[in-house]
KELOKOL-872558 format. One record per atom (N, C-alpha, C, CB): residue in three letters; x, y, z. Coordinates in pm, whole numbers, padded with zeros to 5 digits, always signed. Each point is the difference from the previous one (the first is absolute). Glycine has a CB too. Example, Ala and Ser with C-alpha at 12.3 -4.5 7.8 and 13.67 -1.06 7.14 Angstrom:
Ala+01319-00569+00780
Ala-00089+00119+00000
Ala+00090+00120+00000
Ala-00189-00117+00125
Ser+00154+00222-00197
Ser+00082+00119+00006
Ser-00077+00109+00073
Ser+00118-00063-00215
This chain:
Met+00078-00111-00007
Met-00075+00103+00000
Met+00098+00136+00010
Met-00199-00155+00103
Glu+00145+00239-00192
Glu+00089+00139-00007
Glu-00018+00087+00123
Glu-00026+00007-00253
Glu+00134+00041+00286
Glu-00018+00110+00120
Glu-00090+00113-00039
Glu+00233-00044+00083
Lys-00324+00068+00022
Lys-00100+00105-00030
Lys+00069+00146+00001
Lys-00190-00153+00108
Asn+00176+00228-00195
Asn+00057+00140-00023
Asn+00130+00010-00038
Asn-00139+00071+00148
Lys+00209-00184-00197
Lys+00135-00004-00029
Lys+00033+00062-00129
Lys+00012-00193+00132
Leu+00076+00294-00125
Leu+00038+00071-00115
Leu+00096-00081-00088
Leu-00036+00210+00129
Ile-00025-00202-00253
Ile+00067-00090-00118
Ile+00093+00092-00079
Ile-00211-00159-00031
Gln+00330+00118+00012
Gln+00100+00091-00060
Gln-00034+00037-00148
Gln+00174-00104+00155
Arg-00153+00222-00172
Arg-00032+00065-00140
Arg+00059-00102-00111
Arg+00015+00264+00095
Glu+00107-00305-00077
Glu+00061-00075-00105
Glu-00070-00125-00029
Glu+00207+00098+00060
Glu-00263-00171+00041
Glu-00068-00114-00006
Glu-00142+00024-00063
Glu+00137-00082+00198
Ile-00196+00177-00187
Ile-00113+00028-00062
Ile+00023+00019-00143
Ile-00084+00089+00202
Lys+00186-00008-00236
Lys+00033+00007-00161
Lys+00024-00129-00063
Lys+00105+00212+00032
Thr-00060-00311+00035
Thr+00011-00128-00066
Thr-00130-00059-00041
Thr+00198-00034+00126
Tyr-00303+00075-00064
Tyr-00126-00067-00031
Tyr-00047+00046-00146
Tyr-00065-00011+00261
Phe+00115+00124-00304
Phe-00038+00074-00139
Phe+00103-00011-00099
Phe-00129+00164+00114
Glu+00230-00252-00101
Glu+00114-00003-00106
Glu-00050-00060-00105
Glu+00176-00010+00141
Thr-00120+00036-00258
Thr-00047-00033-00157
Thr-00018-00157+00012
Thr+00147+00204-00147
Gly-00269-00235+00093
Gly-00021-00147-00012
Gly-00062-00054+00104
Gly+00177-00016-00120
Lys-00187+00091+00246
Lys-00068-00069+00119
Lys-00143+00041+00023
Lys+00219-00013+00108
Tyr-00301-00062-00050
Tyr-00142+00045+00014
Tyr-00037-00013+00158
Tyr-00067-00082-00255
Pro+00071+00205+00311
Pro-00014+00007+00147
Pro-00138-00093+00037
Pro+00122+00264+00014
Thr-00106-00342+00116
Thr-00111-00067+00022
Thr-00094+00102+00091
Thr+00130-00243-00026
Gln-00248+00190+00048
Gln-00090+00063+00090
Gln+00063+00035+00146
Gln-00183-00127-00132
Ser+00250+00042+00168
Ser+00066+00032+00141
Ser+00112+00100-00006
Ser-00051-00230+00072
Gln+00127+00233-00183
Gln+00090+00110-00015
Gln-00064+00132-00023
Gln+00154-00159-00084
Phe-00245+00181-00002
Phe-00074+00097-00016
Phe-00048+00059+00144
Phe-00056-00104-00233
Gly+00001+00021+00320
Gly-00047+00035+00131
Gly+00107+00052+00072
Gly-00166-00161+00000
Arg+00290+00108+00011
Arg+00118+00048+00066
Arg+00026+00144-00062
Arg+00100-00247+00043
Phe-00096+00260-00166
Phe+00019+00142-00069
Phe-00085+00091+00058
Phe+00058-00088-00208
Ile-00196+00065+00215
Ile-00092+00097+00049
Ile+00001+00041+00147
Ile-00125-00087-00176
Asp+00153-00025+00254
Asp+00025+00010+00141
Asp+00129+00078+00038
Asp-00122-00215+00018
Asn+00212+00212-00107
Asn+00123+00073+00037
Asn+00005+00148-00034
Asn+00109-00212-00031
Tyr-00231+00241-00035
Tyr-00022+00151-00027
Tyr-00075+00065+00108
Tyr-00002-00039-00241
Val+00046+00140+00284
Val-00070+00074+00111
Val-00079+00114-00061
Val+00183-00057+00171
His-00318+00057-00168
His-00085+00102-00055
His-00019+00110+00122
His-00126-00177-00176
Leu+00145+00297+00119
Leu-00011+00123+00108
Leu-00123-00004+00080
Leu+00122+00148-00151
Asn-00239-00193+00080
Asn-00120+00003+00083
Asn+00000-00098+00111
Asn-00118+00075-00193
Glu+00214-00182+00187
Glu+00002-00074+00112
Glu+00072+00048+00131
Glu-00021-00161-00171
Leu+00077+00268+00147
Leu+00060+00076+00110
Leu-00086+00092+00062
Leu+00197-00022-00103
Asn-00343+00030+00056
Asn-00093+00100+00056
Asn-00045-00088+00116
Asn-00081+00144-00222
Phe+00137-00148+00340
Phe-00035-00056+00129
Phe+00025+00080+00126
Phe+00042-00200-00113
Gly-00130+00162+00216
Gly+00039+00100+00115
Gly-00098-00050+00111
Gly+00076+00225-00151
Leu-00098-00149+00260
Leu-00052-00041+00121
Leu-00107+00100+00033
Leu+00213-00113+00075
Asp-00334+00049-00022
Asp-00101+00093+00066
Asp-00001-00046+00165
Asp-00163+00026-00245
Val+00202+00067+00328
Val+00032-00048+00135
Val-00106+00096+00078
Val+00279-00077-00032
Lys-00353+00008+00133
Lys-00095+00080+00094
Lys+00010-00075+00125
Lys-00168+00087-00177
Ala+00137-00001+00266
Ala-00016-00042+00138
Ala-00132-00096+00015
Ala+00122+00229+00079
Ser-00091-00330-00024
Ser-00124-00104+00014
Ser-00108+00032+00114
Ser+00168-00181-00080
Ser-00302+00153+00058
Ser-00070+00005+00114
Ser+00037-00105+00102
Ser-00169+00099-00134
Ser+00228-00197+00103
Ser+00038-00109+00084
Ser+00126+00030+00083
Ser-00104-00153-00167
Trp+00104+00124+00301
Trp+00114+00032+00081
Trp+00031-00105+00100
Trp-00051+00231-00032
Thr+00152-00232+00103
Thr+00036-00100+00098
Thr+00078+00055+00117
Thr+00000-00160-00182
Gly+00021+00093+00298
Gly+00074+00063+00104
Gly+00112-00097+00053
Gly-00209+00138+00061
Lys+00316-00095-00016
Lys+00107-00077+00037
Lys+00050+00081+00147
Lys+00067-00088-00279
Tyr+00000+00001+00366
Tyr+00054+00064+00121
Tyr+00142-00014-00003
Tyr-00197-00043+00131
Tyr+00265+00160-00098
Tyr+00140+00028-00001
Tyr+00049+00047+00141
Tyr-00019+00058-00248
His+00164-00130+00273
His+00083+00080+00086
His+00103+00089-00067
His-00036-00176+00158
Phe+00060+00293-00115
Phe+00088+00088-00057
Phe+00114+00017+00083
Phe-00175+00105-00110
Tyr+00299-00094+00050
Tyr+00119+00014+00052
Tyr+00100+00100-00064
Tyr-00051-00220+00068
Leu+00130+00295-00005
Leu+00106+00077-00044
Leu+00144-00022+00038
Leu-00172+00138-00005
Ala+00254-00134-00086
Ala+00134-00056+00037
Ala+00080+00096+00104
Ala+00009-00117-00240
Glu+00043+00068+00341
Glu+00055+00078+00106
Glu+00143+00024-00046
Glu-00154-00097+00187
Asn+00228+00011-00270
Asn+00142+00022-00083
Asn-00012-00066-00112
Asn+00146+00016+00179
Ile-00161+00072-00281
Ile-00016-00052-00147
Ile+00124-00071-00035
Ile-00151+00189-00074
Glu+00266-00178+00124
Glu+00127-00049-00046
Glu-00002-00133+00050
Glu+00125+00213-00005
Lys-00198-00263+00123
Lys-00013-00133+00050
Lys-00100-00063-00066
Lys+00078+00056+00204
Ser-00185+00004-00221
Ser-00130-00046-00034
Ser-00004-00035-00156
Ser-00104+00147+00195
Gly+00162-00054-00255
Gly+00017-00019-00162
Gly-00125+00045-00074
Gly+00152-00204+00032
Arg-00253+00264+00039
Arg-00112+00065-00061
Arg-00069+00090+00116
Arg-00034-00203-00179
Gly-00034+00299+00124
Gly-00061+00110+00095
Gly-00113-00042+00062
Gly+00076+00168-00129
His-00162-00258+00086
His-00125-00032+00061
His-00034-00139-00032
His-00074+00232-00011
Ile-00038-00289+00083
Ile-00067-00136-00024
Ile-00159+00027+00022
Ile+00220-00150+00090
Asn-00304+00117-00211
Asn-00136-00016+00020
Asn-00025-00137+00001
Asn-00055+00203-00096
Leu+00022-00259+00211
Leu-00022-00145+00025
Leu-00145-00049+00001
Leu+00204+00015+00129
Glu-00248-00071-00228
Glu-00147-00066+00001
Glu+00003-00104+00125
Glu-00040+00016-00282
Ala-00091+00009+00346
Ala-00005-00094+00127
Ala-00144-00040+00007
Ala+00194+00114+00138
Glu-00234-00212-00037
Glu-00130-00025+00030
Glu-00061+00110+00078
Glu+00050-00231-00011
Ser-00172+00260-00024
Ser-00055+00111+00055
Ser+00006-00007+00165
Ser-00151+00020-00221
Gly+00187+00087+00287
Gly-00016-00009+00131
Gly+00137-00064+00078
Gly-00265-00018-00058
Ser+00356-00022-00024
Ser+00112-00095+00050
Ser+00101+00106+00062
Ser-00026-00207-00191
Asp+00092+00159+00284
Asp+00113+00090+00064
Asp+00118+00016-00086
Asp-00066-00074+00220
Pro+00141+00194-00237
Pro+00105+00007-00080
Pro+00122-00075+00060
Pro-00095+00213-00086
Lys+00175-00257-00008
Lys+00114-00073+00057
Lys+00122+00100-00017
Lys-00098-00247-00060
Lys+00203+00209+00145
Lys+00107+00081+00009
Lys+00088-00030-00098
Lys-00031+00027+00216
Ile+00087+00063-00303
Ile+00093+00002-00110
Ile+00128+00061+00014
Ile-00184-00003-00115
Asp+00293-00050+00116
Asp+00123+00058+00044
Asp+00027+00112-00090
Asp+00086-00212+00093
Asn-00037+00333-00030
Asn+00043+00122-00068
Asn-00117+00083-00057
Asn+00212-00118-00055
Tyr-00344+00067+00102
Tyr-00112+00088-00028
Tyr-00086+00024+00102
Tyr+00013-00068-00202
Lys-00066+00188+00190
Lys-00102+00050+00107
Lys-00140-00025-00039
Lys+00153+00178+00065
Tyr-00227-00246+00002
Tyr-00142-00018-00026
Tyr-00064+00142+00018
Tyr+00000-00254+00081
Val-00098+00293-00193
Val-00066+00126+00010
Val-00148-00016+00036
Val+00162+00092-00165
Phe-00228-00176+00084
Phe-00137-00024+00036
Phe-00067-00100-00082
Phe-00008+00221+00074
Ser-00112-00260-00040
Ser-00054-00110-00087
Ser-00140+00071-00048
Ser+00118-00228+00138
Lys-00181+00167-00265
Lys-00122+00056-00042
Lys-00050-00076-00101
Lys+00059+00209+00061
Asp-00188-00215-00086
Asp-00074-00067-00101
Asp+00007+00101-00124
Asp-00159-00136+00175
Ile+00197+00091-00290
Ile+00004+00091-00119
Ile-00097-00057-00091
Ile+00241+00070+00022
Asn-00343+00005-00060
Asn-00094-00027-00100
Asn+00019+00063-00126
Asn-00140-00034+00170
Tyr+00140-00035-00277
Tyr+00041+00056-00139
Tyr-00087-00057-00104
Tyr+00237+00024+00066
Lys-00253+00056-00183
Lys-00075-00044-00109
Lys+00102-00081-00094
Lys-00172+00207+00022
Phe+00119-00282-00120
Phe+00072-00084-00105
Phe+00002+00113-00103
Phe-00080-00263+00050
Leu+00146+00218-00159
Leu-00006+00060-00119
Leu-00052-00080-00128
Leu+00176+00125+00108
Asn-00284-00077-00165
Asn-00032-00056-00116
Asn+00068+00034-00122
Asn-00186-00014+00106
Ile+00246-00108-00179
Ile+00086+00021-00124
Ile-00088-00041-00120
Ile+00228-00049+00124
Lys-00226+00129-00223
Lys-00058-00051-00142
Lys+00098+00039-00102
Lys-00246+00025+00062
Leu+00253-00121-00139
Leu+00101+00023-00122
Leu-00084+00065-00108
Leu+00154-00210+00047
Ser-00098+00313-00097
Ser-00073+00076-00107
Ser+00043-00050-00145
Ser-00012+00208+00161
Gly-00077-00230-00242
Gly-00001-00071-00115
Gly+00018-00159-00009
Gly+00073+00217-00061
Glu-00091-00282-00048
Glu+00011-00144+00008
Glu+00137-00031+00000
Glu-00207-00041-00109
Leu+00244-00058+00191
Leu+00128-00036+00021
Leu+00001-00154+00036
Leu+00059+00245+00070
Asp+00025-00319-00161
Asp+00010-00149+00016
Asp+00108-00028+00115
Asp-00064-00044-00260
Ile-00005+00012+00368
Ile+00090-00027+00124
Ile+00095-00102-00007
Ile-00170+00069+00121
Asp+00124-00190-00188
Asp+00094-00112-00030
Asp+00115+00037-00074
Asp-00178-00141+00002
Lys+00148+00220-00111
Lys+00091+00037-00094
Lys+00121+00125+00050
Lys-00214-00079-00170
Tyr+00152+00160+00235
Tyr+00073+00112+00039
Tyr+00088-00010+00145
Tyr-00190+00121-00140
Gln+00113-00220+00218
Gln+00055-00008+00143
Gln+00024+00137+00084
Gln+00111-00209-00093
Pro-00219+00288+00082
Pro+00000+00118+00074
Pro+00032+00017+00151
Pro-00145+00027-00169
Lys+00211+00048+00211
Lys+00017+00031+00152
Lys-00028+00142+00042
Lys+00172-00172+00002
Leu-00205+00183+00118
Leu-00026+00134+00060
Leu+00133+00029+00060
Leu-00257-00025+00050
Ile+00320+00145-00074
Ile+00114+00036+00057
Ile-00012+00125+00090
Ile+00106-00108-00191
Ile-00037+00103+00308
Ile-00038+00101+00105
Ile+00142+00082+00000
Ile-00190-00156+00161
Lys+00190+00287-00164
Lys+00109+00078+00032
Lys-00031+00103+00122
Lys+00073-00030-00250
Arg+00020+00031+00328
Arg-00023+00091+00119
Arg+00084+00114+00009
Arg-00068-00183+00115
Tyr+00006+00291-00082
Tyr+00057+00145+00005
Tyr+00111+00005+00105
Tyr-00227+00107-00066
Lys+00347-00067+00031
Lys+00102+00021+00095
Lys+00064+00134-00014
Lys+00034-00239+00004
Gln+00002+00296+00119
Gln+00052+00142-00009
Gln+00144-00011-00042
Gln-00157+00094+00182
Lys+00215+00029-00219
Lys+00119+00017-00039
Lys+00098-00024+00130
Lys-00090+00160-00197
Lys+00185-00234+00175
Lys+00089-00038+00124
Lys+00135-00017-00039
Lys-00178-00113+00111
Lys+00260+00119-00020
Lys+00171-00023-00013
Lys-00002-00152-00016
Lys+00108+00206+00170
Val-00007-00250-00246
Val+00035-00147-00013
Val+00157+00001-00006
Val-00227-00075-00132
Lys+00284-00037+00154
Lys+00139-00035-00020
Lys+00069+00079-00135
Lys-00064-00241+00119
Arg-00006+00210-00229
Arg+00064+00081-00107
Arg-00048+00130-00049
Arg+00053-00202-00056
Gly-00124+00275+00168
Gly-00040+00138-00036
Gly-00140+00016+00038
Gly+00159+00015-00189
Val-00259+00024+00102
Val-00133+00041+00061
Val-00094-00078-00108
Val+00067+00262+00117
Lys-00168-00330-00060
Lys-00104-00051-00080
Lys-00118+00097-00008
Lys+00075-00228+00059
Asp-00110+00234-00168
Asp-00118+00100-00020
Asp-00132-00046+00035
Asp+00120+00089-00173
Ser-00206-00006+00214
Ser-00143-00037+00043
Ser-00062-00056-00121
Ser-00025+00182+00177
Gly-00073-00272-00146
Gly-00084-00060-00118
Gly-00059-00124+00040
Gly+00142+00098-00169
Phe-00205-00157+00072
Phe-00076-00133+00016
Phe+00095-00099-00038
Phe-00227+00086-00050
Tyr+00250-00181+00141
Tyr+00104-00109-00029
Tyr-00060-00141+00040
Tyr+00201+00169+00045
Arg-00179-00273-00131
Arg-00033-00140-00002
Arg+00080-00056+00128
Arg-00038-00017-00275
Glu-00007-00056+00363
Glu+00082-00073+00087
Glu+00023-00138-00043
Glu-00075+00139+00171
His+00202-00189-00133
His+00015-00147-00015
His-00091-00079+00054
His+00203+00034-00006
Leu-00249-00150-00058
Leu-00105-00075+00070
Leu+00026-00052+00143
Leu-00059-00060-00224
Glu+00188+00027+00252
Glu+00026-00050+00135
Glu+00014+00114+00109
Glu+00114-00199-00111
Asp-00088+00318+00059
Asp+00000+00126+00086
Asp-00135+00033+00035
Asp+00199+00089-00106
Ala-00281-00092+00008
Ala-00142+00036+00020
Ala-00065-00092+00102
Ala-00014+00086-00235
Lys+00043-00216+00221
Lys-00071-00108+00093
Lys+00046+00018+00128
Lys-00021-00166-00166
Ser+00139+00214+00185
Ser+00060-00001+00143
Ser-00074+00123+00075
Ser+00250-00101-00076
Trp-00304+00193+00002
Trp-00082+00100+00058
Trp-00160-00020+00004
Trp+00191+00140-00077
Gly-00217-00260+00023
Gly-00142-00042-00004
Gly-00070+00061-00109
Gly-00001-00030+00233
Arg+00086+00085-00348
Arg-00077+00045-00102
Arg+00031-00096-00129
Arg-00001+00249+00105
Glu-00054-00217-00221
Glu+00024-00084-00121
Glu+00032+00107-00114
Glu-00166-00206+00077
Ser+00277+00180-00159
Ser+00029+00097-00108
Ser-00065-00048-00116
Ser+00211+00068+00088
Glu-00264-00190-00105
Glu-00079-00039-00117
Glu-00103-00081+00033
Glu+00177+00017-00132
Tyr-00277-00042+00042
Tyr-00114-00080+00026
Tyr-00027-00069-00132
Tyr-00096+00152+00185
Pro+00073-00290-00182
Pro-00049-00055-00128
Pro-00144+00034-00032
Pro+00158-00181+00032
Val-00186+00209-00161
Val-00140+00013-00047
Val-00052-00112-00034
Val+00035+00194-00070
Thr-00154-00244+00135
Thr-00061-00127-00031
Thr-00130+00020-00057
Thr+00121-00106+00174
Ala-00184+00230-00193
Ala-00131+00025-00057
Ala+00001+00143-00037
Ala-00118-00178+00134
Asn+00020+00222-00235
Asn-00009+00122-00034
Asn-00049+00096+00112
Asn-00029-00095-00222
Glu-00038+00043+00309
Glu-00047+00083+00108
Glu+00043-00070+00131
Glu-00201+00093-00140
Met+00272-00034+00231
Met+00058-00055+00119
Met-00030+00085+00123
Met+00178-00101-00142
Thr-00179+00036+00253
Thr-00008+00094+00138
Thr+00145-00029+00065
Thr-00286-00024+00056
Leu+00337+00132-00025
Leu+00152-00008+00054
Leu+00011+00047+00131
Leu+00089+00036-00213
Asp-00004-00107+00296
Asp+00014+00026+00147
Asp+00150+00047+00005
Asp-00184-00185+00095
Ile+00210+00308-00087
Ile+00142+00044+00005
Ile+00066+00021+00139
Ile-00056+00106-00213
Asn-00014-00130+00315
Asn+00034-00001+00126
Asn+00053+00139+00042
Asn+00040-00244-00021
Pro-00117+00348+00001
Pro+00056+00144-00008
Pro+00075+00058+00129
Pro-00194+00037-00159
Ile+00167-00098+00273
Ile+00070+00054+00109
Ile+00157-00010-00016
Ile-00203-00059+00140
His+00242-00048-00222
His+00135-00036-00027
His+00069+00120-00068
His-00063-00248-00018
Tyr-00006+00338-00049
Tyr+00056+00115-00064
Tyr+00032+00109+00093
Tyr-00121-00059-00193
Phe+00102+00037+00336
Phe+00029+00099+00102
Phe+00079-00046+00104
Phe-00192+00097-00050
Lys+00257+00003+00118
Lys+00085-00028+00129
Lys-00077+00070+00112
Lys+00239-00009-00121
Pro-00245-00053+00248
Pro-00094+00055+00109
Pro+00067+00131+00062
Pro-00094-00248+00059
Gly+00022+00319-00012
Gly+00041+00113+00082
Gly-00056-00011+00138
Gly+00014+00140-00201
Ala-00011-00035+00280
Ala-00031-00027+00151
Ala-00156-00047-00009
Ala+00179+00196+00116
Asn-00262-00149-00197
Asn-00138-00055-00013
Asn-00046+00006-00144
Asn-00055+00073+00235
Tyr-00060-00126-00253
Tyr-00046-00029-00145
Tyr+00006+00108-00095
Tyr-00143-00153+00091
Asn+00109+00271-00044
Asn-00012+00124-00094
Asn+00140+00053-00015
Asn-00240+00065+00074
Glu+00343-00127-00013
Glu+00148+00043-00030
Glu+00068-00088-00084
Glu+00016+00100+00204
Phe-00063-00194-00267
Phe+00063-00086-00099
Phe+00069+00082-00112
Phe-00173-00176+00051
Tyr+00278+00111-00109
Tyr+00071+00054-00105
Tyr-00015-00100-00107
Tyr+00159+00132+00143
Pro-00152-00089-00279
Pro+00041-00091-00096
Pro+00127-00084+00019
Pro-00116+00154-00131
Ser+00133-00290+00117
Ser+00104-00062+00011
Ser+00113+00032-00088
Ser-00146-00145+00081
Gly+00259+00177-00033
Gly+00102+00047-00075
Gly+00020+00136-00003
Gly-00031-00177-00114
Thr-00046+00263+00170
Thr+00006+00161+00007
Thr+00093+00021+00125
Thr-00257+00059-00102
Leu+00296+00076+00101
Leu+00070+00030+00098
Leu-00072+00110+00081
Leu+00198-00078-00127
Asn-00190+00071+00266
Asn-00075+00097+00075
Asn+00073+00142-00006
Asn-00089-00194+00156
Arg+00053+00269-00233
Arg+00089+00124-00006
Arg-00125+00104-00073
Arg+00292-00132-00036
Pro-00247+00272+00075
Pro-00102+00103-00053
Pro-00008-00009-00147
Pro+00045+00158+00187
Gly-00166-00151-00243
Gly-00042-00017-00133
Gly-00022-00115-00055
Gly+00094+00164-00017
Ser-00078-00257+00096
Ser-00026-00136-00037
Ser-00163-00007-00018
Ser+00224-00098+00134
Phe-00262+00025-00249
Phe-00141-00012-00029
Phe-00053-00111+00095
Phe+00027+00077-00249
Arg-00140-00038+00312
Arg-00057-00098+00120
Arg-00143-00004-00009
Arg+00180+00054+00162
Tyr-00259+00071-00174
Tyr-00133-00031+00017
Tyr-00077+00073-00139
Tyr+00025-00015+00295
Thr-00157-00045-00293
Thr-00086+00043-00111
Thr-00028+00147+00038
Thr-00111-00240-00055
Val+00074+00325-00059
Val-00015+00146+00035
Val-00116+00027+00069
Val+00116+00060-00182
His-00239-00136+00153
His-00131+00047+00057
His-00017-00065+00152
His-00112+00016-00256
His+00134-00144+00258
His-00039-00071+00112
His+00115-00015+00104
His-00166-00116-00148
Arg+00311+00146+00106
Arg+00097-00023+00081
Arg+00024-00144+00060
Arg-00042+00232+00033
Lys+00026-00320-00150
Lys+00031-00151+00028
Lys+00119-00048-00055
Lys-00222-00042+00003
Pro+00297-00035+00070
Pro+00138-00038-00071
Pro-00034-00096-00132
Pro+00141+00005+00248
Phe-00044+00013-00337
Phe-00016-00077-00136
Phe+00132-00032-00051
Phe-00210+00117-00061
Ser+00208-00225-00019
Ser+00140-00041-00070
Ser-00040-00005-00147
Ser+00107-00153+00200
Leu-00017+00155-00284
Leu-00024-00003-00132
Leu+00063-00115-00077
Leu-00023+00235+00027
Ile-00080-00305-00123
Ile+00068-00097-00081
Ile-00047+00017-00147
Ile+00020-00160+00201
Gln+00038+00089-00273
Gln-00036+00001-00152
Gln-00035-00157-00034
Gln+00172+00218-00066
Met-00270-00242-00032
Met-00028-00122-00023
Met+00009-00013-00164
Met-00143-00020+00231
Phe+00196-00088-00290
Phe+00007-00012-00132
Phe-00044-00134-00041
Phe+00172+00163-00004
Leu-00210-00179-00121
Leu-00021-00131-00053
Leu+00123-00032-00079
Leu-00253+00022-00006
Glu+00315-00131+00005
Glu+00122-00038-00063
Glu-00060-00151-00084
Glu+00198+00131+00214
Ile-00165-00115-00351
Ile-00035-00118-00082
Ile+00131-00051-00086
Ile-00257+00092-00013
Asp+00244-00201-00015
Asp+00131-00067-00068
Asp-00054-00037-00156
Asp+00112-00123+00250
Ile-00034+00200-00348
Ile-00021-00032-00134
Ile+00129-00046-00063
Ile-00187+00161-00010
Asn+00179-00280-00022
Asn+00120-00059-00065
Asn+00132+00014+00060
Asn-00119+00037-00185
Gly+00095-00053+00330
Gly+00128+00004+00096
Gly+00037+00156+00037
Gly+00101-00231-00119
Thr-00174+00332+00067
Thr+00015+00131+00030
Thr-00100+00059+00090
Thr+00104+00009-00204
Lys-00071+00055+00325
Lys-00093+00056+00083
Lys-00054+00131-00027
Lys+00103-00129+00141
Tyr-00233+00173-00137
Tyr-00060+00098-00034
Tyr-00079+00047+00117
Tyr+00012-00072-00228
Gln-00015+00204+00278
Gln-00056+00044+00126
Gln-00121+00111-00053
Gln+00250-00040+00158
Ser-00361+00041-00092
Ser-00116+00086-00013
Ser+00044+00133+00063
Ser-00176-00195+00007
Tyr+00108+00311-00048
Tyr+00000+00119+00080
Tyr-00025-00029+00166
Tyr-00091+00124-00227
Pro+00155-00061+00299
Pro-00018-00019+00140
Pro-00111+00064+00045
Pro+00218-00023+00030
Val-00276-00050+00089
Val-00122+00044+00082
Val+00064+00041+00128
Val-00182-00159-00104
Asn+00160+00297+00137
Asn+00042+00046+00121
Asn-00093-00023+00112
Asn+00120+00155-00123
Ile-00075-00188+00232
Ile-00103-00064+00116
Ile+00070+00073+00117
Ile-00074-00266-00096
Lys-00003+00334+00176
Lys+00019+00060+00131
Lys-00064-00082+00102
Lys+00011+00221-00095
Ile+00066-00283+00171
Ile-00052-00088+00119
Ile-00034+00091+00108
Ile+00143-00199-00054
Val-00264+00213+00108
Val-00019+00089+00094
Val-00046-00062+00142
Val-00048+00156-00196
Leu+00122-00143+00305
Leu-00053-00050+00128
Leu-00126+00072+00057
Leu+00235-00064+00044
Gly-00304-00030+00036
Gly-00098+00066+00055
Gly+00024+00068+00150
Gly-00129-00160-00151
Lys+00041+00222+00203
Lys+00022+00064+00122
Lys-00055-00071+00113
Lys+00005+00199-00116
Glu-00141-00231+00115
Glu-00078-00064+00109
Glu+00017-00161-00026
Glu-00183+00213+00023
Arg+00146-00287+00078
Arg-00002-00137+00024
Arg-00049-00066-00123
Arg-00033+00033+00241
Met-00086+00008-00289
Met-00064-00074-00109
Met+00004+00075-00132
Met-00148-00105+00167
Asp+00245+00213-00165
Asp+00024+00071-00142
Asp+00097-00082-00064
Asp-00043+00239+00070
Leu-00008-00288-00209
Leu+00061-00085-00068
Leu+00133+00075-00077
Leu-00237-00139-00012
Val+00347+00055-00004
Val+00102+00037-00081
Val-00057-00004-00135
Val+00177-00081+00152
Asn-00163+00197-00229
Asn-00064+00022-00117
Asn+00108+00032-00116
Asn-00210+00081+00137
Tyr+00148-00030-00261
Tyr+00099+00014-00104
Tyr-00042+00125-00089
Tyr+00054-00261+00001
Ile+00028+00355-00030
Ile-00027+00100-00096
Ile+00068-00049-00122
Ile-00023+00189+00164
Ile-00040-00206-00281
Ile+00062-00056-00123
Ile-00015+00101-00106
Ile-00048-00236+00062
Asp+00168+00264-00131
Asp-00003+00086-00124
Asp-00001-00089-00128
Asp+00129+00187+00125
């Protein structure tokens, strides 16, 4: 069986049409499949906050000494009402039920999922900061799969249907403060001018971008990004919600 979406070299395709040869039906099929029509790239995402929601219970910790701990905070999912455990080099801050909405994802346009193997790609906004080799500009960056998982996030999701409901575990895009309305976006610095609150409701928020990525003949193509602002609630039953551009 031929490998799905495998790119056939141009020189091989030319041999199908050499003088005196008669291309077979299968070879004509390979020739057509190897050609990318521009209208095949007209794809994208429609993302909306779902009316469905869930709740999870978390213990929140801040590092006492980041050089020893290796990271600045831990958001630990736990059984509701459970006692927080002691974690070396971390200070327990508080525990809280976090209620949040899911995201409804719909692919725009007709897309053959089996053929194009689409994925949802998440990029997280990071501030400008100093690194060993100089300065890393602010912007949206895709996390390595294992790095994202270590923080309770995902940097990509497989697309299994044209319409999906997605749980992105939004609290893992934040680091805790002294209380819930003092959370910061994960990876930001506590300094004057750091973005932190929505303009009208003074709720902490974090920024991500979502793309649809497809595979055509071994080449990756991405849709235009969908900008998503993850907004924390204030009250106990105030859901984590999304502002989507």
